[in-house]
N, C-alpha and C positions, 0 to 999 in steps of 0.2 A: 709336585702339588696333587692333591687327589683325582682321580679321572671322572668323578663325580663332577666338580668344578669345571672340566673343559666340555661334559656334555650338555651342562646347565648353561655354558657359555655359548656353546652350539644353538642350542633351543632358541636362546635369546636371539642371537644372530639370525636364523630362518623367521622369526615372529617379527622384529625389525625389518628386513626386507619385504616382509608382507604389509607391515603398517607404515612402512614409508614409502612405499609403491603410491598410497593412496595421499598418507597426509604431506608430501610431498607437493602435491597437486590440488589437494582443497581447498586452502584459502582462495587462490586464484578462480577454482570451479565454483567456490561459492559466491565469490564477487560477481565474478563476470558473466558466469553461466547459469547463478539462480537470485542474481540482484541482491545479496546480502550486504548490508552496510558493515564498518569496521567495529562498529559497538557491538552487532549483533554476531560478529566473529570473532572477537573478545569475549563473548559470554557463552558462545559454544564451546570455545577451547578453556575457559573458565568452569564451567558447570562439567564439561568431560573430563578434565585433567583433576579436579579436584574430587569428582567422583571417585576416580580410581584410587587415589589418596587415602580417602573414608574409608571405603571398603575394605582396606587394609588392614584397620582395624579390628574389624570381625573376623578376617580372613585367618590375621596371625592369632588372634585368641582363638580360633577354631582348631586351629592347627597346636596349640598349647595342648587345649583340653583333649584332644582325641590322641596326641604326642602322632599326630603322623601329617608331614608337610607335604609329601610328593600329590598324591591324589585330589589334593587341595590347588595346588599347582597346575594338574592337568586339566579340571575342571576350569581355570582360569585362563588359561591357554587356547582351550576347545571352546570358549565363549569367544574370544577375541578370532579365533578363524572362522565362526560359524557368523561374525558380524560382516563379515568382507561382502559376502554379494547385497548388503544393502546399500552399499555407498553405489554402486553402479547400478543400483536401481534407482535411485531416489530421484524423486519430482520436484520436491520441495525441499526449503530449508528446514523445517521442523523433521521431515525424515533423517537427513543429516544430523540433526541433534541426537533423534532417537537410534540412530546406527553408532554413533561417538559413545554416547551414553552406554551402549552395550557392549562395545570395545573395551571402554574403560572400565568398566565391572568387572570384566574379565582382566583386564589388567590390573586391579584392586585384588581382586582372589587370589592371584597367582604371584604378589608383589612380597608380601611380607613370609609366606611358607618359604618362598625361593630362597630369599637372603638368609631367614633362619636356619633352612637346610645346608647353606654355604657354609655357617657358621657352626653347624654340629658336625661336619665331615673336615673342618680344617684345624689344624693346630693354631693358636694364638698367634705364636711367631709369624705365621703366613697370610692372618688374615687381610692384610692390606692389599697383598698381592692377589689373593684369591678374588677379591673383590673388583681390584682394577684389573684383572684379568677378565672377568665376566663382562666388566663394562667396558671394556675393549673389544671383544668381541660382539658385545652388543651393537658396538658404535662401528664395527665394519659392515655389519648388517644394515646398519643407518646411511652408510654410505653407497653399498650396492642396491640398496632401494630406491634412492632417486636417481642413480646413475640409471637403472632400468627404468625406470619412469619416463626418463628423458630418451633413450632410445625407443621407447614403445610408444611414445608421443610423435615421434618421425615415422616411426613405420606405420601408427595408426592413423596418421596426419591428423592431429590432433583431438582425438577422438577420446576424451577422458573415460566414458563407462568401458571402453575396452580394456583400455589400462587397469582398470580399478578389478576388474574379474580376473586377469592374473594373479593378482595379490590372493585369491583364494590359495594358490597351490603351495608357496611354502608356509602358510599359515596352517594346512594340515599338518605337513610334513614335519612342524614344531610340536605339534602334539604326539605324532606317533613317537618322535624321537623320544621325547621323555615319558613317555609310558612305558617304552621297554629297555629305555637305556640308565636308568639311575633307579636305584634301590634304596630305601628308606633305611636310615642305619640305627643301630639299637639306644636305645634312650635309657640312662640310669635310673630312671623311675618307672620302667615298664611295668613292676609288677605292683605299683602302688596306686590307691583310686585316684581317679581322675579329680581335680578339683578346678573349680572356676575361676579363669585366672584373672579377671576383672572385679574381684573382691576387693576390697578395701587393703587388707592385709597383703594381697599379693602388689597392690600398685604402691604401696609404702617401700615395699622390698624392691622396686627399682633403683631408690635413692638420688639424691640431690643430682650425682655427678651426670646419670642420665637423663633426668630433666632439662640441667645444664646444653646438654648435646642437642633434645627438643627444641628449645629457646631459640639456639643460633642458628639450626637448619631452618625454623621458619622464617627467622631474620634473610637469612641467603636467598630463600624462596621469594620473599617479596622484592627484593630488588631486581630480581629475574623478569624479563620479558616474553610472552610465548612465543616459541619458535615461529608459527605462523606469520607475526610481524617482521621479523627479518627477511621472510619471504615478500610479503607486501612491499618492505621499504625499497627491497632492490628493485621489483617491477617499478617503483615508484619514480625510481632515478634512471629507468631506462631499459631494463632486464626485459627480454621477451617472455610472454608465458609461456612456450615452449621449453625456453632455458630454467623456467623457474628451478625445477628441481636440484639444479647445479648449488642452490644454496644451503640447501642442507648437505650436499656430499661435500662440500669445503668446511663447512662446522664440523661434520662426523667424520671426516678425515682427519682432522686435527685433532678430534676427541681420541679416536681410536686409536693413532700414533701415542698419545701421551698418557693414556690412562693406564697403563701397565708399568710403565718407567713412575708414574706418580704413584702407585701404589706400593713400589718398592722402597720406594724415597719414604713412605709413611709409616712403614715398619721400622726405618731407621733414623728419620731425624724428627726434629719439634713440629708436630701437625700443626701447632696454630701459625707456624711459619708458612707452611702450606695453603691454608685456609684462609690468610691474608694475601700469598700471592693471588689465589681464584679470585679475590674480591676485587683485587687491584686489577686484573686482566678483565673483570666483567666491566669497573667503570670506565675504563678505556674503550671498551668496545662500544658500550653504549656511546659515548662522546662521539666516535668515529662514524657512527652510523646516525646521529644527530646532526654534525657536521656533513653528511654526505653530500655532493652535487653530482657524484658521479660513481662509478661501478668501483675503483680503487679505494677507497675509505669505505664502503660495503663490505668488500671483500676482506678489509683489515680487522672490522667489527665484528662480522661471523667468525673470523680465523681465534680470536680473540675470546668470541662467546663459548667456541670449544675449547679453548685452553681451560677458560671457567672451570666448564663442567669435569674436563678431565682431572682438575686438580682437587676438586670439592665431591663428587658424588661420590665415589668408593671409598672416598676419606671419611664421609658422615656414616656410608655403612659399617666401615670397621670402629668406629667411636661407638656406635650402636651396640656391636657385638661386642664390645670387650667392656662397657657401662653395664649390660643387662645379664641378670642371671641366666643360667642355662636355660631352665624350666620356663623362663618369660620372654623367650629371644622372639616368638612369633608376637607377641603383644607389645613387646616394645618396639619391633618393627613398625607394626599397626600405629600406636600413637604418634611416634615420629613421623608418620606418612599421613597423619591426620592433620597435624599441626602444618605441614608443607600445604596439604589442601586447601584450607583456611587462608592461608596467604597465599597461595596459588590465584584463588578466585578472586580476591582482593586485588593481584596484582595485574591480573586479565581484565576483569570490567574496567579498572582505572586506565588501564593501557589504551582501551577501545573509546573510551568518554575522549580522555586528552586528544587522542588521535582525529577524532570526528568534530570536535568543539573547536580546536586549537592547530593543531600541526601535527606531522609524524614526529619531527623534530622534537616539540615538545614533550613527547610520551617518552622519546628515548633521553632526555634532556634528565626526565625526573627519575629515569630508571638508576642514570648515571649517579644522580645524587642520593639516591637510596644507598647504591652499592658504596659510594664512598662515605656514608653516614655509619652502615654498617661497619666497614674498614677501620673506623675511629673507635666504634666501640670494640672492636675486638684487638685494637693496640692497645686500649685500654685496661682490658679485661687481662690481656698476657703482662703488662707494666704491674697489674694490681696484682699478678699470681704470686 
């Protein structure tokens, strides 16, 4: 495995510690501390996450045009680190929205160039493992962040804002590690004139195989609920506010443990079978959360949600990298994330509305039904292939 993949994985780990320190507490902080509704929470999460995915289109295109991925990624991680103090200072819901927006713009700037950089430095036969390794290290950070949030909530006697200030430190470390630890590889077309990756000819060159991956990825995203609603569901059935970060600890522990083995499998077996298993896990996880009357079924649902992410997220990155021409990888990852961003905005807003107007169970049953429908579509496509 190239050393750059390990460094990029450790950068993701540090930034996820920083982000999850805040995000594992943010839904409860918004609802109990700032008086936000579930609908407002859904809109904040949908706007924030879809913003990140939309920005990836432009960052990926810019990285293709200038043939440099690293420094655009550094800028993105820098924005993420710079947004962290705003959460600690936030007096109102719009302030949190602005902070989330800035943080997610940073995520959008770094995502496509980073993924394209991994594809650039990794041999094709190792890409499933490489993306799985990065996802696994990212998820280790997503476990450590909520655990640290839980410990700090105890130490600081439930003071959200003091916990949020701690998140600044790993964010800054992530930026420094990327700046000094990764080198931009040589590009085969480095001597040729720069070309606009968004021209019609270039978009046609991406091909039908790539656009099929984009459509499938958007369908998967539409079936997912924001992680914020997993936390709210756990609190709804009896989990204390101080223990809320443990929801993401459980989800990301499963994600971290399974992501690299899933990546190895993706290099060796029929990838559609792994996608089908991921959808089945998601449908079952939503059903557990819909039926939950106590923390046992919530824990099962959260674990299944983590298994779904492990089986599908790194795999989709490998599928995009394999389907796209090398000189258009940044653009390819950008459009893939754009489609996912639109789907995520629809899913988050719809979940919040169903939660407020009907019940939490209704929102999770809707997600389970969408996942089952996507699984049926995937099985049909697999049979027809």
